[in-house]
C-alpha positions in Angstrom: 121.1 75.5 108.7 118.9 78.5 109.6 121.9 80.6 110.5 123.6 80.4 107.1 122.9 80.6 103.4 119.6 81.7 102.0 117.9 81.8 105.4 120.5 83.6 107.5 118.1 86.4 108.3 115.3 84.0 109.3 116.0 83.9 113.1 115.8 87.7 113.8 112.9 88.0 111.3 111.0 85.2 113.1 111.6 86.7 116.6 110.5 90.1 115.6 107.5 88.7 113.8 106.3 86.9 116.9 106.4 90.1 118.9 104.7 92.1 116.2 102.1 89.4 115.8 101.3 89.4 119.5 100.9 93.1 119.6 98.9 93.2 116.4 96.6 90.4 117.3 95.9 91.9 120.6 95.0 95.3 119.1 93.0 93.9 116.3 91.0 91.7 118.7 90.4 94.6 121.1 89.5 97.0 118.3 88.3 100.5 119.2 90.8 102.8 120.8 93.5 100.1 121.1 93.6 99.4 117.4 93.3 103.1 116.7 96.4 103.8 118.8 98.4 101.1 117.2 97.6 102.3 113.7 98.4 105.9 114.7 101.8 104.9 116.1 102.7 102.9 113.0 101.6 105.8 110.7 103.6 108.3 112.7 106.7 106.0 112.6 106.3 105.5 108.8 106.1 109.2 108.2 109.2 109.8 110.3 111.1 107.1 108.4 110.0 108.5 105.0 111.3 111.9 106.0 114.6 110.4 107.1 115.0 108.5 103.8 114.3 111.6 101.7 116.4 114.0 103.8 120.1 113.2 103.6 121.1 116.4 105.4 120.8 116.8 109.2 117.2 116.2 110.0 116.6 118.0 113.3 113.1 117.6 114.7 111.1 118.0 111.4 110.6 114.3 110.9 109.3 113.9 114.5 106.9 116.8 114.0 105.6 115.4 110.7 105.2 112.0 112.2 103.3 113.4 115.2 101.0 115.3 112.8 100.3 112.1 110.9 99.6 110.0 114.0 97.4 112.8 115.4 95.4 112.8 112.1 94.7 109.1 112.4 93.7 109.5 116.0 91.3 112.3 115.0 89.7 110.1 112.3 88.5 107.8 115.1 87.0 110.7 117.2 85.2 112.8 114.6 83.5 112.2 111.3 86.0 111.2 108.6 85.2 114.1 106.4 86.2 116.5 109.2 89.5 114.7 109.7 90.5 114.5 106.0 92.2 117.9 105.9 94.4 116.8 108.8 95.3 113.6 106.8 96.8 115.8 104.1 98.4 118.4 106.4 101.6 116.4 107.0 102.2 116.1 103.3 101.6 119.8 102.8 103.9 120.7 105.7 106.5 118.3 104.5 106.6 119.9 101.0 107.3 123.2 102.7 110.0 121.8 105.0 111.9 119.5 102.7 114.6 120.9 100.4 114.3 118.2 97.8 112.1 115.2 97.0 109.1 117.3 98.0 106.6 115.7 95.5 107.7 112.2 96.5 107.2 113.0 100.2 103.9 114.7 99.5 102.4 111.9 97.5 103.8 108.9 99.5 103.1 110.7 102.8 99.4 111.2 101.9 99.0 107.6 101.0 100.5 106.5 104.3 98.0 108.5 106.4 95.0 107.6 104.2 95.9 104.0 104.5 95.9 104.5 108.3 92.4 106.0 108.0 91.3 103.0 105.9 92.7 100.3 108.2 91.0 101.7 111.3 87.6 102.2 109.6 87.9 98.7 108.1 88.0 97.3 111.6 85.5 99.7 113.0 82.9 99.6 110.4 83.1 96.0 108.9 84.3 94.1 112.0 87.0 91.8 113.1 86.8 89.2 110.3 87.6 91.6 107.5 90.6 93.2 109.0 91.8 89.6 109.8 91.2 88.8 106.1 93.3 91.7 104.9 96.1 91.1 107.3 96.1 87.4 106.4 96.2 88.1 102.7 99.2 90.4 103.1 101.0 88.0 105.5 100.4 84.9 103.3 101.6 86.7 100.2 104.7 87.9 102.0 105.6 84.6 103.8 105.0 82.3 100.8 106.8 84.8 98.5 109.8 84.8 100.9 110.1 81.0 101.0 109.2 80.3 97.4 111.7 82.9 96.2 114.5 81.3 98.2 113.6 77.7 97.6 112.5 77.8 94.0 114.4 80.9 92.8 114.2 81.6 89.1 113.8 84.8 87.1 113.9 88.0 89.0 110.8 90.3 89.2 112.5 93.7 89.1 116.2 93.1 89.8 117.3 96.8 89.4 115.0 97.8 92.3 114.6 94.6 94.4 117.3 92.0 93.5 115.9 89.3 95.8 112.3 89.2 94.5 111.5 86.5 92.0 108.6 85.6 89.8 108.2 82.3 91.7 107.8 84.2 95.0 105.4 86.7 93.4 103.1 84.0 92.0 103.4 82.0 95.3 102.1 85.1 97.0 99.0 85.1 94.8 98.4 81.4 95.6 98.6 82.1 99.3 96.2 85.0 99.0 93.7 82.8 97.1 94.0 80.2 99.8 93.2 82.9 102.4 90.1 83.9 100.3 88.9 80.3 100.2 89.4 80.0 103.9 87.4 83.1 104.7 84.6 81.9 102.4 84.5 78.6 104.3 84.1 80.5 107.6 81.7 83.3 106.5 79.9 82.0 103.5 81.2 84.9 101.5 80.8 84.9 97.7 83.5 83.5 95.4 84.2 87.1 94.5 86.5 87.1 97.6 89.1 84.9 95.9 89.6 87.5 93.2 89.6 90.3 95.7 92.2 88.5 97.8 94.5 88.0 94.8 94.1 91.6 93.8 94.8 92.8 97.3 98.0 90.6 97.3 99.1 92.2 94.1 98.5 95.7 95.6 100.5 94.7 98.6 103.4 93.6 96.3 103.1 96.9 94.5 103.4 98.7 97.8 106.5 96.7 98.6 108.0 97.5 95.2 107.2 101.2 95.5 109.0 101.4 98.9 111.9 99.5 97.4 112.1 101.9 94.5 112.2 104.9 96.9 115.0 103.3 99.0 117.0 102.5 95.8 116.6 106.0 94.5 117.9 107.4 97.8 120.7 104.7 98.2 119.5 103.2 101.5 119.0 99.5 102.4 116.4 99.8 105.2 113.9 102.5 106.2 115.3 102.4 109.7 116.6 99.8 112.2 113.5 99.8 114.5 112.6 96.1 113.8 115.4 93.5 114.0 115.5 91.4 110.8 112.9 93.6 109.1 114.4 97.0 109.0 111.9 99.7 109.7 108.1 100.1 109.8 108.0 101.1 106.2 109.9 97.9 105.3 107.5 95.8 107.3 104.2 97.5 106.5 104.7 98.6 102.9 102.6 95.7 101.7 99.8 96.6 104.1 100.0 100.1 102.9 99.4 99.0 99.3 96.6 96.6 100.2 94.8 99.2 102.4 94.9 101.9 99.7 93.7 99.3 97.2 90.7 98.4 99.4 89.8 102.1 99.9 89.7 102.6 96.1 87.7 99.5 95.2 85.5 99.0 98.3 82.3 100.2 96.6 83.3 99.0 93.1 83.7 95.4 94.4 80.6 95.6 96.7 82.7 94.9 99.8 82.3 92.8 101.9 81.2 90.2 99.3 78.7 88.3 101.5 75.4 86.8 100.2 72.6 89.2 99.8 74.8 92.3 99.2 75.1 92.1 95.4 73.3 94.8 93.4 
């Protein structure tokens, strides 16, 4: 039964996923300011959660201020040239280092990655078009969903039990298979080069690394979820940690991998 055993969390996860999918699909389809606003809100929430995780003492309004700064930086990146907005992308991290009493380097580094990932996601949609943001989201979702079910149905050796006790090698590999399938599907639709399959698998690996990094931070701080904003999923960091890893990966390898890998773009 869905309400018991290995799948007892499936019902709330599914309900929340439907709502998130509806909002996400609408914003991705609309693009422009609507997608920019969604990314800015998510980034702001993730920075607020990161501050809450790393600050066990009474938090006051510092997390809200840092989140607002991060969301504002993402909004700015859609209104001015990216180079002009980049100092504002790093400003929340710098401010956080000054405000936090401990875990300063962790907030500074992780916070910078969150905001830069927001920059990357918006400009992926804005510069490369609908199909490529759909591809990246589909890779992350396929990796996560297949990993979830394979890990619970097949089970087997754990991936990193000290940090994430539920993650298995079977789920990890199933995620790669799902990402490869997404790559082949996009190739069929767009005529992209076979390179896309390798890029899809690597993006799924980056998403899994993003997931593990967030799990490691939570385990270090002794918390289960980043927050309780999303029933069945925890917080925004819990839900979008994989997208964070994939977006940062794509930012790093975009030129190296000659992205997007469509015919006629190879050097």
